[in-house]
PDB file with SEQRES, HELIX, SHEET and CRYST1 records, atoms N, CA, C and O in Angstrom:
SEQRES   1 A   87  MET GLU ILE THR LEU SER LYS ASP GLN LYS ALA SER LEU          
SEQRES   2 A   87  GLY GLU ASP ILE TYR LYS VAL VAL ILE ASN SER VAL ASP          
SEQRES   3 A   87  LYS ALA ARG LYS ASP ALA SER LEU ASP SER LYS ASP PHE          
SEQRES   4 A   87  PHE ARG LYS LYS GLU ALA CYS LYS TYR LEU GLY VAL SER          
SEQRES   5 A   87  ASN ASN THR PHE ASP HIS PHE ILE GLU ASP GLY LEU THR          
SEQRES   6 A   87  TYR HIS ILE VAL ARG GLY ILE THR LEU TYR SER LYS GLU          
SEQRES   7 A   87  GLU ILE LYS GLN TYR ILE LEU GLU HIS                          
HELIX    1 AA1 LYS A    7  ASP A   35  1                                  29    
HELIX    2 AA2 LYS A   42  LEU A   49  1                                   8    
HELIX    3 AA3 ASN A   53  GLU A   61  1                                   9    
HELIX    4 AA4 LYS A   77  GLU A   86  1                                  10    
SHEET    1 AA1 3 PHE A  39  PHE A  40  0                                        
SHEET    2 AA1 3 ILE A  72  SER A  76 -1                                        
SHEET    3 AA1 3 HIS A  67  VAL A  69 -1                                        
CRYST1    1.000    1.000    1.000  90.00  90.00  90.00 P 1           1          
ATOM      1  N   MET A   1      38.639-107.697 172.822  1.00  0.00           N  
ATOM      2  CA  MET A   1      38.599-107.589 174.261  1.00  0.00           C  
ATOM      3  C   MET A   1      37.149-107.423 174.667  1.00  0.00           C  
ATOM      4  O   MET A   1      36.409-106.651 174.058  1.00  0.00           O  
ATOM      5  N   GLU A   2      36.755-108.134 175.676  1.00  0.00           N  
ATOM      6  CA  GLU A   2      35.391-108.071 176.182  1.00  0.00           C  
ATOM      7  C   GLU A   2      35.417-107.513 177.596  1.00  0.00           C  
ATOM      8  O   GLU A   2      36.236-107.903 178.428  1.00  0.00           O  
ATOM      9  N   ILE A   3      34.494-106.588 177.844  1.00  0.00           N  
ATOM     10  CA  ILE A   3      34.378-105.991 179.184  1.00  0.00           C  
ATOM     11  C   ILE A   3      33.051-106.430 179.765  1.00  0.00           C  
ATOM     12  O   ILE A   3      32.009-106.305 179.120  1.00  0.00           O  
ATOM     13  N   THR A   4      33.087-106.933 180.957  1.00  0.00           N  
ATOM     14  CA  THR A   4      31.870-107.375 181.633  1.00  0.00           C  
ATOM     15  C   THR A   4      31.545-106.393 182.753  1.00  0.00           C  
ATOM     16  O   THR A   4      32.384-106.087 183.600  1.00  0.00           O  
ATOM     17  N   LEU A   5      30.307-105.910 182.734  1.00  0.00           N  
ATOM     18  CA  LEU A   5      29.850-104.963 183.757  1.00  0.00           C  
ATOM     19  C   LEU A   5      28.719-105.577 184.561  1.00  0.00           C  
ATOM     20  O   LEU A   5      27.926-106.368 184.049  1.00  0.00           O  
ATOM     21  N   SER A   6      28.662-105.203 185.811  1.00  0.00           N  
ATOM     22  CA  SER A   6      27.534-105.645 186.635  1.00  0.00           C  
ATOM     23  C   SER A   6      26.292-104.839 186.254  1.00  0.00           C  
ATOM     24  O   SER A   6      26.393-103.851 185.527  1.00  0.00           O  
ATOM     25  N   LYS A   7      25.128-105.253 186.739  1.00  0.00           N  
ATOM     26  CA  LYS A   7      23.888-104.511 186.471  1.00  0.00           C  
ATOM     27  C   LYS A   7      24.000-103.070 186.951  1.00  0.00           C  
ATOM     28  O   LYS A   7      23.588-102.143 186.254  1.00  0.00           O  
ATOM     29  N   ASP A   8      24.555-102.887 188.134  1.00  0.00           N  
ATOM     30  CA  ASP A   8      24.699-101.533 188.687  1.00  0.00           C  
ATOM     31  C   ASP A   8      25.645-100.690 187.831  1.00  0.00           C  
ATOM     32  O   ASP A   8      25.379 -99.511 187.597  1.00  0.00           O  
ATOM     33  N   GLN A   9      26.727-101.271 187.371  1.00  0.00           N  
ATOM     34  CA  GLN A   9      27.679-100.555 186.524  1.00  0.00           C  
ATOM     35  C   GLN A   9      27.047-100.183 185.189  1.00  0.00           C  
ATOM     36  O   GLN A   9      27.254 -99.079 184.685  1.00  0.00           O  
ATOM     37  N   LYS A  10      26.274-101.109 184.614  1.00  0.00           N  
ATOM     38  CA  LYS A  10      25.573-100.826 183.360  1.00  0.00           C  
ATOM     39  C   LYS A  10      24.588 -99.680 183.543  1.00  0.00           C  
ATOM     40  O   LYS A  10      24.500 -98.781 182.708  1.00  0.00           O  
ATOM     41  N   ALA A  11      23.848 -99.725 184.647  1.00  0.00           N  
ATOM     42  CA  ALA A  11      22.855 -98.679 184.920  1.00  0.00           C  
ATOM     43  C   ALA A  11      23.549 -97.330 185.113  1.00  0.00           C  
ATOM     44  O   ALA A  11      23.099 -96.312 184.589  1.00  0.00           O  
ATOM     45  N   SER A  12      24.632 -97.332 185.858  1.00  0.00           N  
ATOM     46  CA  SER A  12      25.378 -96.102 186.106  1.00  0.00           C  
ATOM     47  C   SER A  12      25.960 -95.541 184.808  1.00  0.00           C  
ATOM     48  O   SER A  12      25.887 -94.338 184.557  1.00  0.00           O  
ATOM     49  N   LEU A  13      26.532 -96.414 183.993  1.00  0.00           N  
ATOM     50  CA  LEU A  13      27.090 -95.990 182.710  1.00  0.00           C  
ATOM     51  C   LEU A  13      25.991 -95.426 181.810  1.00  0.00           C  
ATOM     52  O   LEU A  13      26.181 -94.402 181.153  1.00  0.00           O  
ATOM     53  N   GLY A  14      24.854 -96.096 181.785  1.00  0.00           N  
ATOM     54  CA  GLY A  14      23.722 -95.617 180.989  1.00  0.00           C  
ATOM     55  C   GLY A  14      23.261 -94.239 181.433  1.00  0.00           C  
ATOM     56  O   GLY A  14      22.969 -93.385 180.596  1.00  0.00           O  
ATOM     57  N   GLU A  15      23.191 -94.014 182.733  1.00  0.00           N  
ATOM     58  CA  GLU A  15      22.792 -92.703 183.263  1.00  0.00           C  
ATOM     59  C   GLU A  15      23.807 -91.628 182.881  1.00  0.00           C  
ATOM     60  O   GLU A  15      23.433 -90.516 182.508  1.00  0.00           O  
ATOM     61  N   ASP A  16      25.088 -91.965 182.976  1.00  0.00           N  
ATOM     62  CA  ASP A  16      26.136 -91.003 182.619  1.00  0.00           C  
ATOM     63  C   ASP A  16      26.061 -90.638 181.138  1.00  0.00           C  
ATOM     64  O   ASP A  16      26.171 -89.466 180.779  1.00  0.00           O  
ATOM     65  N   ILE A  17      25.876 -91.624 180.294  1.00  0.00           N  
ATOM     66  CA  ILE A  17      25.766 -91.370 178.852  1.00  0.00           C  
ATOM     67  C   ILE A  17      24.535 -90.512 178.574  1.00  0.00           C  
ATOM     68  O   ILE A  17      24.593 -89.578 177.775  1.00  0.00           O  
ATOM     69  N   TYR A  18      23.430 -90.826 179.227  1.00  0.00           N  
ATOM     70  CA  TYR A  18      22.193 -90.054 179.055  1.00  0.00           C  
ATOM     71  C   TYR A  18      22.421 -88.582 179.416  1.00  0.00           C  
ATOM     72  O   TYR A  18      21.986 -87.694 178.683  1.00  0.00           O  
ATOM     73  N   LYS A  19      23.092 -88.320 180.529  1.00  0.00           N  
ATOM     74  CA  LYS A  19      23.366 -86.942 180.959  1.00  0.00           C  
ATOM     75  C   LYS A  19      24.222 -86.195 179.942  1.00  0.00           C  
ATOM     76  O   LYS A  19      23.967 -85.029 179.642  1.00  0.00           O  
ATOM     77  N   VAL A  20      25.241 -86.874 179.415  1.00  0.00           N  
ATOM     78  CA  VAL A  20      26.119 -86.251 178.419  1.00  0.00           C  
ATOM     79  C   VAL A  20      25.320 -85.893 177.171  1.00  0.00           C  
ATOM     80  O   VAL A  20      25.469 -84.797 176.630  1.00  0.00           O  
ATOM     81  N   VAL A  21      24.480 -86.807 176.716  1.00  0.00           N  
ATOM     82  CA  VAL A  21      23.682 -86.562 175.519  1.00  0.00           C  
ATOM     83  C   VAL A  21      22.710 -85.410 175.751  1.00  0.00           C  
ATOM     84  O   VAL A  21      22.592 -84.526 174.902  1.00  0.00           O  
ATOM     85  N   ILE A  22      22.019 -85.404 176.873  1.00  0.00           N  
ATOM     86  CA  ILE A  22      21.056 -84.342 177.182  1.00  0.00           C  
ATOM     87  C   ILE A  22      21.759 -82.988 177.242  1.00  0.00           C  
ATOM     88  O   ILE A  22      21.256 -82.012 176.686  1.00  0.00           O  
ATOM     89  N   ASN A  23      22.900 -82.913 177.900  1.00  0.00           N  
ATOM     90  CA  ASN A  23      23.653 -81.657 177.985  1.00  0.00           C  
ATOM     91  C   ASN A  23      24.102 -81.189 176.606  1.00  0.00           C  
ATOM     92  O   ASN A  23      24.061 -79.995 176.308  1.00  0.00           O  
ATOM     93  N   SER A  24      24.526 -82.119 175.772  1.00  0.00           N  
ATOM     94  CA  SER A  24      24.963 -81.768 174.421  1.00  0.00           C  
ATOM     95  C   SER A  24      23.799 -81.262 173.576  1.00  0.00           C  
ATOM     96  O   SER A  24      23.952 -80.296 172.829  1.00  0.00           O  
ATOM     97  N   VAL A  25      22.658 -81.893 173.687  1.00  0.00           N  
ATOM     98  CA  VAL A  25      21.469 -81.457 172.945  1.00  0.00           C  
ATOM     99  C   VAL A  25      21.039 -80.072 173.415  1.00  0.00           C  
ATOM    100  O   VAL A  25      20.715 -79.213 172.594  1.00  0.00           O  
ATOM    101  N   ASP A  26      21.032 -79.848 174.722  1.00  0.00           N  
ATOM    102  CA  ASP A  26      20.665 -78.527 175.251  1.00  0.00           C  
ATOM    103  C   ASP A  26      21.613 -77.446 174.747  1.00  0.00           C  
ATOM    104  O   ASP A  26      21.172 -76.362 174.366  1.00  0.00           O  
ATOM    105  N   LYS A  27      22.905 -77.733 174.743  1.00  0.00           N  
ATOM    106  CA  LYS A  27      23.883 -76.755 174.255  1.00  0.00           C  
ATOM    107  C   LYS A  27      23.666 -76.482 172.773  1.00  0.00           C  
ATOM    108  O   LYS A  27      23.720 -75.331 172.338  1.00  0.00           O  
ATOM    109  N   ALA A  28      23.423 -77.519 172.005  1.00  0.00           N  
ATOM    110  CA  ALA A  28      23.180 -77.343 170.568  1.00  0.00           C  
ATOM    111  C   ALA A  28      21.937 -76.496 170.323  1.00  0.00           C  
ATOM    112  O   ALA A  28      21.930 -75.655 169.425  1.00  0.00           O  
ATOM    113  N   ARG A  29      20.903 -76.705 171.099  1.00  0.00           N  
ATOM    114  CA  ARG A  29      19.680 -75.894 170.960  1.00  0.00           C  
ATOM    115  C   ARG A  29      19.962 -74.427 171.265  1.00  0.00           C  
ATOM    116  O   ARG A  29      19.503 -73.539 170.546  1.00  0.00           O  
ATOM    117  N   LYS A  30      20.706 -74.180 172.316  1.00  0.00           N  
ATOM    118  CA  LYS A  30      21.039 -72.798 172.676  1.00  0.00           C  
ATOM    119  C   LYS A  30      21.893 -72.147 171.599  1.00  0.00           C  
ATOM    120  O   LYS A  30      21.663 -70.996 171.227  1.00  0.00           O  
ATOM    121  N   ASP A  31      22.877 -72.884 171.102  1.00  0.00           N  
ATOM    122  CA  ASP A  31      23.741 -72.355 170.048  1.00  0.00           C  
ATOM    123  C   ASP A  31      22.941 -72.076 168.778  1.00  0.00           C  
ATOM    124  O   ASP A  31      23.152 -71.057 168.121  1.00  0.00           O  
ATOM    125  N   ALA A  32      22.041 -72.962 168.439  1.00  0.00           N  
ATOM    126  CA  ALA A  32      21.227 -72.795 167.234  1.00  0.00           C  
ATOM    127  C   ALA A  32      20.293 -71.605 167.367  1.00  0.00           C  
ATOM    128  O   ALA A  32      20.000 -70.935 166.377  1.00  0.00           O  
ATOM    129  N   SER A  33      19.823 -71.335 168.574  1.00  0.00           N  
ATOM    130  CA  SER A  33      18.904 -70.209 168.750  1.00  0.00           C  
ATOM    131  C   SER A  33      19.626 -68.894 168.488  1.00  0.00           C  
ATOM    132  O   SER A  33      19.001 -67.943 168.019  1.00  0.00           O  
ATOM    133  N   LEU A  34      20.921 -68.810 168.776  1.00  0.00           N  
ATOM    134  CA  LEU A  34      21.673 -67.599 168.465  1.00  0.00           C  
ATOM    135  C   LEU A  34      21.787 -67.410 166.959  1.00  0.00           C  
ATOM    136  O   LEU A  34      21.719 -66.287 166.459  1.00  0.00           O  
ATOM    137  N   ASP A  35      21.958 -68.505 166.247  1.00  0.00           N  
ATOM    138  CA  ASP A  35      22.095 -68.410 164.797  1.00  0.00           C  
ATOM    139  C   ASP A  35      20.807 -67.977 164.118  1.00  0.00           C  
ATOM    140  O   ASP A  35      20.842 -67.414 163.024  1.00  0.00           O  
ATOM    141  N   SER A  36      19.676 -68.231 164.750  1.00  0.00           N  
ATOM    142  CA  SER A  36      18.403 -67.893 164.129  1.00  0.00           C  
ATOM    143  C   SER A  36      17.929 -66.478 164.468  1.00  0.00           C  
ATOM    144  O   SER A  36      16.919 -66.022 163.932  1.00  0.00           O  
ATOM    145  N   LYS A  37      18.638 -65.789 165.340  1.00  0.00           N  
ATOM    146  CA  LYS A  37      18.241 -64.437 165.742  1.00  0.00           C  
ATOM    147  C   LYS A  37      18.867 -63.385 164.834  1.00  0.00           C  
ATOM    148  O   LYS A  37      19.980 -63.552 164.336  1.00  0.00           O  
ATOM    149  N   ASP A  38      18.120 -62.290 164.628  1.00  0.00           N  
ATOM    150  CA  ASP A  38      18.649 -61.157 163.871  1.00  0.00           C  
ATOM    151  C   ASP A  38      19.203 -60.071 164.790  1.00  0.00           C  
ATOM    152  O   ASP A  38      20.055 -59.285 164.376  1.00  0.00           O  
ATOM    153  N   PHE A  39      18.724 -60.022 166.037  1.00  0.00           N  
ATOM    154  CA  PHE A  39      19.164 -59.029 167.017  1.00  0.00           C  
ATOM    155  C   PHE A  39      19.499 -59.730 168.325  1.00  0.00           C  
ATOM    156  O   PHE A  39      18.856 -60.703 168.719  1.00  0.00           O  
ATOM    157  N   PHE A  40      20.535 -59.201 168.989  1.00  0.00           N  
ATOM    158  CA  PHE A  40      20.980 -59.765 170.252  1.00  0.00           C  
ATOM    159  C   PHE A  40      20.960 -58.711 171.344  1.00  0.00           C  
ATOM    160  O   PHE A  40      21.098 -57.516 171.083  1.00  0.00           O  
ATOM    161  N   ARG A  41      20.787 -59.177 172.567  1.00  0.00           N  
ATOM    162  CA  ARG A  41      21.127 -58.358 173.719  1.00  0.00           C  
ATOM    163  C   ARG A  41      22.640 -58.506 173.890  1.00  0.00           C  
ATOM    164  O   ARG A  41      23.266 -59.339 173.235  1.00  0.00           O  
ATOM    165  N   LYS A  42      23.210 -57.702 174.762  1.00  0.00           N  
ATOM    166  CA  LYS A  42      24.670 -57.655 174.877  1.00  0.00           C  
ATOM    167  C   LYS A  42      25.284 -59.014 175.212  1.00  0.00           C  
ATOM    168  O   LYS A  42      26.257 -59.428 174.583  1.00  0.00           O  
ATOM    169  N   LYS A  43      24.727 -59.696 176.187  1.00  0.00           N  
ATOM    170  CA  LYS A  43      25.279 -60.987 176.604  1.00  0.00           C  
ATOM    171  C   LYS A  43      25.251 -61.982 175.444  1.00  0.00           C  
ATOM    172  O   LYS A  43      26.203 -62.737 175.245  1.00  0.00           O  
ATOM    173  N   GLU A  44      24.159 -61.980 174.680  1.00  0.00           N  
ATOM    174  CA  GLU A  44      24.051 -62.876 173.529  1.00  0.00           C  
ATOM    175  C   GLU A  44      25.064 -62.498 172.445  1.00  0.00           C  
ATOM    176  O   GLU A  44      25.661 -63.367 171.809  1.00  0.00           O  
ATOM    177  N   ALA A  45      25.248 -61.200 172.245  1.00  0.00           N  
ATOM    178  CA  ALA A  45      26.208 -60.736 171.241  1.00  0.00           C  
ATOM    179  C   ALA A  45      27.624 -61.169 171.612  1.00  0.00           C  
ATOM    180  O   ALA A  45      28.393 -61.598 170.752  1.00  0.00           O  
ATOM    181  N   CYS A  46      27.961 -61.055 172.885  1.00  0.00           N  
ATOM    182  CA  CYS A  46      29.282 -61.508 173.350  1.00  0.00           C  
ATOM    183  C   CYS A  46      29.447 -63.001 173.087  1.00  0.00           C  
ATOM    184  O   CYS A  46      30.491 -63.441 172.607  1.00  0.00           O  
ATOM    185  N   LYS A  47      28.413 -63.774 173.403  1.00  0.00           N  
ATOM    186  CA  LYS A  47      28.478 -65.217 173.193  1.00  0.00           C  
ATOM    187  C   LYS A  47      28.572 -65.533 171.704  1.00  0.00           C  
ATOM    188  O   LYS A  47      29.327 -66.420 171.304  1.00  0.00           O  
ATOM    189  N   TYR A  48      27.818 -64.821 170.890  1.00  0.00           N  
ATOM    190  CA  TYR A  48      27.834 -65.027 169.441  1.00  0.00           C  
ATOM    191  C   TYR A  48      29.240 -64.829 168.882  1.00  0.00           C  
ATOM    192  O   TYR A  48      29.694 -65.600 168.036  1.00  0.00           O  
ATOM    193  N   LEU A  49      29.923 -63.791 169.361  1.00  0.00           N  
ATOM    194  CA  LEU A  49      31.269 -63.490 168.887  1.00  0.00           C  
ATOM    195  C   LEU A  49      32.360 -64.269 169.623  1.00  0.00           C  
ATOM    196  O   LEU A  49      33.487 -64.389 169.142  1.00  0.00           O  
ATOM    197  N   GLY A  50      32.006 -64.792 170.787  1.00  0.00           N  
ATOM    198  CA  GLY A  50      33.006 -65.495 171.584  1.00  0.00           C  
ATOM    199  C   GLY A  50      33.994 -64.550 172.228  1.00  0.00           C  
ATOM    200  O   GLY A  50      35.176 -64.869 172.357  1.00  0.00           O  
ATOM    201  N   VAL A  51      33.504 -63.359 172.642  1.00  0.00           N  
ATOM    202  CA  VAL A  51      34.367 -62.365 173.279  1.00  0.00           C  
ATOM    203  C   VAL A  51      33.823 -62.013 174.652  1.00  0.00           C  
ATOM    204  O   VAL A  51      32.663 -62.282 174.967  1.00  0.00           O  
ATOM    205  N   SER A  52      34.673 -61.411 175.460  1.00  0.00           N  
ATOM    206  CA  SER A  52      34.256 -60.994 176.795  1.00  0.00           C  
ATOM    207  C   SER A  52      33.425 -59.715 176.726  1.00  0.00           C  
ATOM    208  O   SER A  52      33.398 -59.028 175.705  1.00  0.00           O  
ATOM    209  N   ASN A  53      32.761 -59.419 177.812  1.00  0.00           N  
ATOM    210  CA  ASN A  53      31.979 -58.194 177.930  1.00  0.00           C  
ATOM    211  C   ASN A  53      32.871 -56.970 177.717  1.00  0.00           C  
ATOM    212  O   ASN A  53      32.473 -56.019 177.044  1.00  0.00           O  
ATOM    213  N   ASN A  54      34.080 -56.993 178.292  1.00  0.00           N  
ATOM    214  CA  ASN A  54      35.004 -55.858 178.151  1.00  0.00           C  
ATOM    215  C   ASN A  54      35.434 -55.654 176.701  1.00  0.00           C  
ATOM    216  O   ASN A  54      35.510 -54.521 176.225  1.00  0.00           O  
ATOM    217  N   THR A  55      35.712 -56.744 176.007  1.00  0.00           N  
ATOM    218  CA  THR A  55      36.086 -56.637 174.597  1.00  0.00           C  
ATOM    219  C   THR A  55      34.933 -56.056 173.797  1.00  0.00           C  
ATOM    220  O   THR A  55      35.136 -55.204 172.932  1.00  0.00           O  
ATOM    221  N   PHE A  56      33.725 -56.516 174.083  1.00  0.00           N  
ATOM    222  CA  PHE A  56      32.553 -56.000 173.367  1.00  0.00           C  
ATOM    223  C   PHE A  56      32.360 -54.512 173.655  1.00  0.00           C  
ATOM    224  O   PHE A  56      31.969 -53.751 172.769  1.00  0.00           O  
ATOM    225  N   ASP A  57      32.634 -54.098 174.895  1.00  0.00           N  
ATOM    226  CA  ASP A  57      32.564 -52.666 175.230  1.00  0.00           C  
ATOM    227  C   ASP A  57      33.531 -51.859 174.361  1.00  0.00           C  
ATOM    228  O   ASP A  57      33.208 -50.745 173.950  1.00  0.00           O  
ATOM    229  N   HIS A  58      34.711 -52.411 174.081  1.00  0.00           N  
ATOM    230  CA  HIS A  58      35.680 -51.734 173.205  1.00  0.00           C  
ATOM    231  C   HIS A  58      35.117 -51.604 171.789  1.00  0.00           C  
ATOM    232  O   HIS A  58      35.315 -50.584 171.128  1.00  0.00           O  
ATOM    233  N   PHE A  59      34.422 -52.630 171.334  1.00  0.00           N  
ATOM    234  CA  PHE A  59      33.795 -52.558 170.009  1.00  0.00           C  
ATOM    235  C   PHE A  59      32.775 -51.420 169.964  1.00  0.00           C  
ATOM    236  O   PHE A  59      32.702 -50.681 168.983  1.00  0.00           O  
ATOM    237  N   ILE A  60      32.002 -51.289 171.019  1.00  0.00           N  
ATOM    238  CA  ILE A  60      30.986 -50.224 171.097  1.00  0.00           C  
ATOM    239  C   ILE A  60      31.667 -48.859 171.094  1.00  0.00           C  
ATOM    240  O   ILE A  60      31.260 -47.957 170.362  1.00  0.00           O  
ATOM    241  N   GLU A  61      32.706 -48.713 171.916  1.00  0.00           N  
ATOM    242  CA  GLU A  61      33.453 -47.451 171.972  1.00  0.00           C  
ATOM    243  C   GLU A  61      34.067 -47.114 170.620  1.00  0.00           C  
ATOM    244  O   GLU A  61      34.235 -45.943 170.279  1.00  0.00           O  
ATOM    245  N   ASP A  62      34.399 -48.145 169.859  1.00  0.00           N  
ATOM    246  CA  ASP A  62      35.038 -47.973 168.557  1.00  0.00           C  
ATOM    247  C   ASP A  62      34.018 -47.769 167.430  1.00  0.00           C  
ATOM    248  O   ASP A  62      34.399 -47.616 166.270  1.00  0.00           O  
ATOM    249  N   GLY A  63      32.730 -47.768 167.771  1.00  0.00           N  
ATOM    250  CA  GLY A  63      31.731 -47.438 166.764  1.00  0.00           C  
ATOM    251  C   GLY A  63      30.727 -48.508 166.397  1.00  0.00           C  
ATOM    252  O   GLY A  63      29.929 -48.305 165.482  1.00  0.00           O  
ATOM    253  N   LEU A  64      30.741 -49.646 167.081  1.00  0.00           N  
ATOM    254  CA  LEU A  64      29.731 -50.661 166.803  1.00  0.00           C  
ATOM    255  C   LEU A  64      28.344 -50.068 167.045  1.00  0.00           C  
ATOM    256  O   LEU A  64      28.071 -49.506 168.105  1.00  0.00           O  
ATOM    257  N   THR A  65      27.490 -50.200 166.056  1.00  0.00           N  
ATOM    258  CA  THR A  65      26.145 -49.636 166.124  1.00  0.00           C  
ATOM    259  C   THR A  65      25.256 -50.452 167.061  1.00  0.00           C  
ATOM    260  O   THR A  65      25.366 -51.676 167.132  1.00  0.00           O  
ATOM    261  N   TYR A  66      24.383 -49.760 167.770  1.00  0.00           N  
ATOM    262  CA  TYR A  66      23.386 -50.427 168.607  1.00  0.00           C  
ATOM    263  C   TYR A  66      22.077 -49.660 168.508  1.00  0.00           C  
ATOM    264  O   TYR A  66      22.047 -48.519 168.046  1.00  0.00           O  
ATOM    265  N   HIS A  67      21.010 -50.288 168.940  1.00  0.00           N  
ATOM    266  CA  HIS A  67      19.674 -49.709 168.858  1.00  0.00           C  
ATOM    267  C   HIS A  67      18.999 -49.852 170.222  1.00  0.00           C  
ATOM    268  O   HIS A  67      19.087 -50.898 170.864  1.00  0.00           O  
ATOM    269  N   ILE A  68      18.334 -48.800 170.645  1.00  0.00           N  
ATOM    270  CA  ILE A  68      17.602 -48.857 171.906  1.00  0.00           C  
ATOM    271  C   ILE A  68      16.116 -48.841 171.578  1.00  0.00           C  
ATOM    272  O   ILE A  68      15.605 -47.898 170.975  1.00  0.00           O  
ATOM    273  N   VAL A  69      15.440 -49.902 171.987  1.00  0.00           N  
ATOM    274  CA  VAL A  69      14.007 -50.037 171.748  1.00  0.00           C  
ATOM    275  C   VAL A  69      13.328 -50.243 173.093  1.00  0.00           C  
ATOM    276  O   VAL A  69      13.533 -51.256 173.763  1.00  0.00           O  
ATOM    277  N   ARG A  70      12.515 -49.264 173.473  1.00  0.00           N  
ATOM    278  CA  ARG A  70      11.805 -49.321 174.764  1.00  0.00           C  
ATOM    279  C   ARG A  70      12.754 -49.627 175.927  1.00  0.00           C  
ATOM    280  O   ARG A  70      12.443 -50.416 176.818  1.00  0.00           O  
ATOM    281  N   GLY A  71      13.900 -48.987 175.887  1.00  0.00           N  
ATOM    282  CA  GLY A  71      14.871 -49.127 176.974  1.00  0.00           C  
ATOM    283  C   GLY A  71      15.763 -50.356 176.878  1.00  0.00           C  
ATOM    284  O   GLY A  71      16.604 -50.575 177.750  1.00  0.00           O  
ATOM    285  N   ILE A  72      15.596 -51.156 175.842  1.00  0.00           N  
ATOM    286  CA  ILE A  72      16.411 -52.360 175.672  1.00  0.00           C  
ATOM    287  C   ILE A  72      17.429 -52.105 174.563  1.00  0.00           C  
ATOM    288  O   ILE A  72      17.064 -51.721 173.452  1.00  0.00           O  
ATOM    289  N   THR A  73      18.705 -52.320 174.872  1.00  0.00           N  
ATOM    290  CA  THR A  73      19.753 -52.130 173.880  1.00  0.00           C  
ATOM    291  C   THR A  73      19.922 -53.417 173.081  1.00  0.00           C  
ATOM    292  O   THR A  73      20.130 -54.495 173.638  1.00  0.00           O  
ATOM    293  N   LEU A  74      19.826 -53.273 171.761  1.00  0.00           N  
ATOM    294  CA  LEU A  74      19.933 -54.422 170.866  1.00  0.00           C  
ATOM    295  C   LEU A  74      21.037 -54.195 169.849  1.00  0.00           C  
ATOM    296  O   LEU A  74      21.321 -53.064 169.453  1.00  0.00           O  
ATOM    297  N   TYR A  75      21.656 -55.297 169.434  1.00  0.00           N  
ATOM    298  CA  TYR A  75      22.737 -55.266 168.461  1.00  0.00           C  
ATOM    299  C   TYR A  75      22.337 -56.142 167.283  1.00  0.00           C  
ATOM    300  O   TYR A  75      21.972 -57.304 167.463  1.00  0.00           O  
ATOM    301  N   SER A  76      22.406 -55.591 166.090  1.00  0.00           N  
ATOM    302  CA  SER A  76      22.051 -56.310 164.881  1.00  0.00           C  
ATOM    303  C   SER A  76      23.151 -57.286 164.498  1.00  0.00           C  
ATOM    304  O   SER A  76      24.327 -56.922 164.475  1.00  0.00           O  
ATOM    305  N   LYS A  77      22.777 -58.514 164.200  1.00  0.00           N  
ATOM    306  CA  LYS A  77      23.760 -59.511 163.778  1.00  0.00           C  
ATOM    307  C   LYS A  77      24.489 -59.032 162.521  1.00  0.00           C  
ATOM    308  O   LYS A  77      25.707 -59.180 162.419  1.00  0.00           O  
ATOM    309  N   GLU A  78      23.762 -58.468 161.578  1.00  0.00           N  
ATOM    310  CA  GLU A  78      24.383 -58.002 160.335  1.00  0.00           C  
ATOM    311  C   GLU A  78      25.352 -56.846 160.594  1.00  0.00           C  
ATOM    312  O   GLU A  78      26.425 -56.789 159.992  1.00  0.00           O  
ATOM    313  N   GLU A  79      24.978 -55.927 161.487  1.00  0.00           N  
ATOM    314  CA  GLU A  79      25.871 -54.804 161.807  1.00  0.00           C  
ATOM    315  C   GLU A  79      27.102 -55.277 162.571  1.00  0.00           C  
ATOM    316  O   GLU A  79      28.187 -54.721 162.404  1.00  0.00           O  
ATOM    317  N   ILE A  80      26.941 -56.296 163.403  1.00  0.00           N  
ATOM    318  CA  ILE A  80      28.090 -56.883 164.100  1.00  0.00           C  
ATOM    319  C   ILE A  80      29.045 -57.498 163.077  1.00  0.00           C  
ATOM    320  O   ILE A  80      30.255 -57.282 163.145  1.00  0.00           O  
ATOM    321  N   LYS A  81      28.499 -58.265 162.131  1.00  0.00           N  
ATOM    322  CA  LYS A  81      29.337 -58.871 161.091  1.00  0.00           C  
ATOM    323  C   LYS A  81      30.070 -57.794 160.286  1.00  0.00           C  
ATOM    324  O   LYS A  81      31.263 -57.913 160.007  1.00  0.00           O  
ATOM    325  N   GLN A  82      29.342 -56.757 159.924  1.00  0.00           N  
ATOM    326  CA  GLN A  82      29.944 -55.670 159.149  1.00  0.00           C  
ATOM    327  C   GLN A  82      31.056 -54.993 159.942  1.00  0.00           C  
ATOM    328  O   GLN A  82      32.124 -54.711 159.399  1.00  0.00           O  
ATOM    329  N   TYR A  83      30.810 -54.731 161.218  1.00  0.00           N  
ATOM    330  CA  TYR A  83      31.831 -54.101 162.071  1.00  0.00           C  
ATOM    331  C   TYR A  83      33.089 -54.964 162.110  1.00  0.00           C  
ATOM    332  O   TYR A  83      34.199 -54.461 161.937  1.00  0.00           O  
ATOM    333  N   ILE A  84      32.911 -56.263 162.337  1.00  0.00           N  
ATOM    334  CA  ILE A  84      34.055 -57.175 162.442  1.00  0.00           C  
ATOM    335  C   ILE A  84      34.835 -57.203 161.123  1.00  0.00           C  
ATOM    336  O   ILE A  84      36.066 -57.195 161.135  1.00  0.00           O  
ATOM    337  N   LEU A  85      34.143 -57.235 160.012  1.00  0.00           N  
ATOM    338  CA  LEU A  85      34.819 -57.287 158.712  1.00  0.00           C  
ATOM    339  C   LEU A  85      35.581 -55.995 158.396  1.00  0.00           C  
ATOM    340  O   LEU A  85      36.572 -56.018 157.667  1.00  0.00           O  
ATOM    341  N   GLU A  86      35.118 -54.882 158.943  1.00  0.00           N  
ATOM    342  CA  GLU A  86      35.752 -53.584 158.657  1.00  0.00           C  
ATOM    343  C   GLU A  86      36.901 -53.271 159.610  1.00  0.00           C  
ATOM    344  O   GLU A  86      37.677 -52.353 159.347  1.00  0.00           O  
ATOM    345  N   HIS A  87      37.026 -54.006 160.701  1.00  0.00           N  
ATOM    346  CA  HIS A  87      38.056 -53.673 161.694  1.00  0.00           C  
ATOM    347  C   HIS A  87      39.073 -54.749 161.856  1.00  0.00           C  
ATOM    348  O   HIS A  87      39.998 -54.609 162.656  1.00  0.00           O  
TER     349      HIS A  87                                                      
END                                                                             
């Protein structure tokens, strides 16, 4: 089967494909940056685990370790993994 597109349709399709690729690359970069970090802020930790802020708060209440450095609360990736494996 052959599909024939006009110049405008080809241009529009090309732009749409370009946007999808750019968005996918940006998402992959963001996801990869989480994997390369040893410490997270709360929002990053929630994203890393794929849980809501409220669920993460329950983890903290249940004993998830955190560190405060110059007023910034940080969560260790290794301690998060350990907490998840123990609970």
